[in-house]
C-alpha positions as CSV (number, residue, x, y, z in Angstrom):
1,M,-0.8,-10.3,37.3
2,E,-4.5,-10.9,37.3
3,A,-6.3,-11.2,34.0
4,P,-8.5,-8.2,33.2
5,D,-12.1,-8.4,34.1
6,P,-14.0,-8.6,30.8
7,M,-16.9,-6.7,32.4
8,T,-14.6,-3.7,32.9
9,E,-12.9,-3.7,29.5
10,A,-13.7,-0.7,27.2
11,P,-16.6,-1.4,24.8
12,N,-15.9,-1.6,21.1
13,L,-15.6,1.8,19.5
14,P,-17.7,2.7,16.5
15,P,-16.0,3.1,13.1
16,L,-14.4,6.4,12.4
17,L,-16.5,6.6,9.2
18,A,-19.3,4.4,8.0
19,A,-21.8,4.4,5.1
20,R,-24.8,2.2,4.5
21,A,-26.8,1.7,1.3
22,L,-25.1,4.7,-0.3
23,R,-26.3,5.5,-3.8
24,F,-25.4,8.3,-6.2
25,S,-26.8,9.2,-9.7
26,R,-25.9,11.8,-12.2
27,N,-28.5,13.1,-14.7
28,D,-30.7,10.2,-13.6
29,E,-28.0,7.7,-14.5
30,P,-26.7,5.6,-11.6
31,V,-23.0,6.0,-10.8
32,F,-22.6,3.7,-7.8
33,G,-24.6,1.9,-5.2
34,P,-25.8,0.6,-3.0
35,V,-22.4,0.7,-1.1
36,D,-21.8,-0.3,2.5
37,L,-18.4,0.5,4.0
38,H,-16.7,1.4,7.2
39,V,-13.2,2.5,8.4
40,D,-11.9,1.7,11.8
41,S,-9.2,3.5,13.8
42,G,-5.8,2.2,12.6
43,E,-6.9,0.8,9.2
44,A,-7.2,1.8,5.6
45,L,-9.9,0.8,3.1
46,L,-8.6,0.4,-0.5
47,V,-11.2,1.1,-3.1
48,H,-10.5,-0.6,-6.5
49,G,-12.3,-0.1,-9.8
50,G,-11.8,0.9,-13.4
51,N,-12.7,4.2,-15.0
52,G,-16.4,5.0,-14.5
53,A,-16.8,2.8,-11.5
54,G,-17.5,5.8,-9.2
55,K,-14.4,5.8,-7.0
56,T,-13.8,9.6,-7.2
57,T,-17.5,10.3,-6.8
58,L,-17.7,8.0,-3.8
59,L,-15.0,10.0,-2.0
60,R,-16.6,13.3,-2.9
61,V,-19.9,12.1,-1.4
62,L,-18.2,11.0,1.8
63,A,-16.4,14.3,2.0
64,G,-19.7,16.2,1.7
65,L,-18.9,17.7,-1.7
66,L,-21.7,15.9,-3.4
67,R,-25.1,14.8,-2.0
68,A,-26.0,11.1,-2.1
69,D,-29.4,10.1,-3.6
70,D,-29.9,7.6,-0.8
71,G,-28.1,6.0,2.2
72,E,-26.6,7.0,5.5
73,I,-23.2,8.3,6.5
74,E,-22.0,8.2,10.1
75,I,-19.0,9.9,11.7
76,D,-17.7,8.3,14.9
77,G,-21.0,6.5,15.3
78,K,-23.3,9.5,14.8
79,P,-25.1,10.7,11.6
80,A,-22.8,13.0,9.7
81,A,-23.6,16.7,10.0
82,T,-22.4,19.3,7.5
83,G,-20.3,20.9,10.1
84,D,-18.6,17.6,11.0
85,R,-17.0,16.9,7.7
86,P,-14.3,19.6,7.5
87,R,-12.9,18.9,10.9
88,F,-13.2,15.1,10.7
89,I,-12.3,14.4,7.1
90,G,-9.2,15.4,5.1
91,Y,-9.8,15.1,1.4
92,M,-7.2,15.0,-1.4
93,G,-8.6,14.8,-4.9
94,H,-7.2,14.8,-8.4
95,L,-7.0,18.6,-8.5
96,P,-4.4,20.0,-6.2
97,A,-6.8,22.7,-4.6
98,L,-3.8,25.1,-4.3
99,K,-3.5,28.8,-5.1
100,Q,-1.2,28.9,-8.2
101,D,0.3,32.3,-7.6
102,L,1.2,31.8,-3.9
103,G,4.3,30.1,-2.8
104,T,4.3,26.6,-1.3
105,L,4.7,27.8,2.3
106,E,2.0,30.5,1.8
107,N,-0.4,27.9,0.5
108,L,0.1,25.7,3.6
109,H,-0.3,28.6,6.0
110,F,-3.5,29.7,4.2
111,L,-4.9,26.1,4.4
112,C,-4.0,25.7,8.0
113,G,-5.9,28.9,8.7
114,L,-8.9,27.4,7.1
115,H,-8.9,23.9,8.3
116,G,-6.6,23.9,11.4
117,R,-3.3,22.1,11.9
118,R,-2.2,18.8,13.4
119,A,-0.6,19.2,16.9
120,R,3.2,19.7,16.9
121,Q,3.4,20.1,13.1
122,V,4.1,23.3,11.2
123,P,4.1,24.1,7.4
124,G,7.8,24.4,7.1
125,S,8.4,20.9,8.6
126,A,5.7,19.5,6.4
127,L,7.5,20.7,3.3
128,A,10.6,19.0,4.4
129,V,8.7,15.7,5.1
130,V,7.4,15.6,1.5
131,G,10.8,16.6,-0.1
132,L,10.0,20.2,-0.9
133,G,12.5,21.8,1.4
134,G,14.1,24.7,-0.4
135,Y,10.9,25.4,-2.4
136,E,9.2,27.5,0.3
137,D,8.9,30.6,-1.9
138,T,8.3,28.9,-5.2
139,P,4.9,29.7,-6.7
140,V,2.8,26.6,-7.2
141,R,2.4,27.4,-10.9
142,Q,6.1,26.7,-11.3
143,L,6.0,23.2,-9.8
144,S,5.8,20.0,-11.7
145,A,2.8,17.7,-11.5
146,G,4.7,15.5,-9.0
147,Q,5.8,18.4,-6.9
148,K,2.2,19.7,-6.7
149,K,1.1,16.2,-5.6
150,R,3.8,16.3,-2.9
151,L,2.5,19.7,-1.8
152,S,-1.0,18.3,-1.6
153,L,0.4,15.5,0.6
154,A,1.9,18.1,2.9
155,R,-1.5,19.7,3.2
156,I,-3.0,16.3,4.2
157,W,-0.1,15.7,6.6
158,L,-0.9,19.0,8.4
159,S,-4.6,18.2,8.6
160,P,-5.9,17.4,12.1
161,A,-8.7,15.3,10.6
162,P,-8.6,11.7,11.8
163,V,-9.9,10.3,8.4
164,W,-8.1,10.8,5.1
165,L,-9.8,10.4,1.8
166,L,-7.1,10.0,-0.8
167,D,-8.1,9.8,-4.5
168,E,-5.3,8.1,-6.5
169,P,-2.5,9.4,-4.2
170,Y,0.2,7.6,-6.1
171,A,-0.5,9.3,-9.5
172,N,2.3,11.5,-10.8
173,L,4.7,10.2,-8.3
174,D,8.0,8.3,-8.8
175,L,9.0,5.4,-6.6
176,D,10.3,7.6,-3.9
177,G,7.0,9.5,-3.9
178,I,5.1,6.2,-3.7
179,N,7.2,5.2,-0.7
180,L,6.4,8.6,0.8
181,V,2.7,8.0,0.6
182,N,3.1,4.7,2.2
183,R,5.2,6.1,5.1
184,M,2.6,8.9,5.7
185,L,-0.3,6.4,5.7
186,S,1.6,4.1,8.2
187,A,2.3,7.0,10.5
188,H,-1.3,8.3,10.3
189,L,-2.7,4.9,11.1
190,R,-0.3,4.3,14.0
191,T,-1.7,7.3,15.7
192,G,-5.3,6.0,15.4
193,G,-6.3,7.6,12.1
194,G,-8.1,5.9,9.2
195,A,-8.0,6.3,5.5
196,I,-9.9,5.5,2.3
197,V,-7.6,5.2,-0.7
198,T,-8.7,4.8,-4.3
199,T,-6.5,3.0,-6.9
200,H,-6.8,1.4,-10.3
201,G,-4.8,-1.5,-8.8
202,A,-1.6,-0.6,-10.7
203,Y,0.3,-0.2,-7.4
204,A,0.8,-2.7,-4.6
205,A,-1.3,-2.2,-1.6
206,P,0.3,0.1,1.0
207,P,2.0,-1.9,3.9
208,V,-0.7,-1.0,6.4
209,P,-3.6,-2.9,7.9
210,H,-6.3,-2.7,5.2
211,R,-9.4,-4.1,3.7
212,T,-10.6,-3.7,0.1
213,L,-13.8,-2.6,-1.6
214,A,-14.3,-3.3,-5.3
215,L,-16.5,-0.9,-7.3
216,A,-17.8,-2.2,-10.6
217,S,-19.0,0.2,-13.4
218,I,-22.8,0.1,-13.3
219,A,-22.8,1.1,-17.0
220,A,-20.6,-1.9,-17.8
221,E,-22.8,-4.2,-15.8
222,A,-25.9,-3.0,-17.6
223,S,-24.4,-3.6,-21.0
224,A,-23.0,-7.1,-20.2
């Protein structure tokens, strides 16, 4: 078999998500920045840092929920537009973003109606994947904190977005739940997706191709 001609090989693809010189302030006080990052297809970026380092704020800026003071964000090599974020980025924050009086299955159907659904996946199977089979009609307000986190994971699993932004996804989960997050990340990356995951560093890095980004508290640095 002949070696492939390098002139005919596919060019390098741009990162799924990239940011350059990103800065954010609140009430004229800097929270983070400047930050440079990128996430390629098939890899995760782990963002470490203590309380006040700006991990959650960084994800919210990338998701389009907050506006950066300065810097650029690109999606698939192009400047990020407002309409691109919902279909390209799946965000899971500290709050579950669920309707408390609806059942688990109703919540997933509602969210799929808003954001679309991954091909060949349905809400009922997503509940089974995260260990909530049998809870289809249970109102969210009756779930434990760990079960609500699992339901949020089901929502992310159903998302067609190629980039996942996961803010402390291991919080409120037992060992089985932590392994569930790792399996979901592995499956997502195998299909060409990417992820940015924040953590305090209390958990081992997920067993997936990854790089790390350390955020230091600007307030702590200023007082040092």
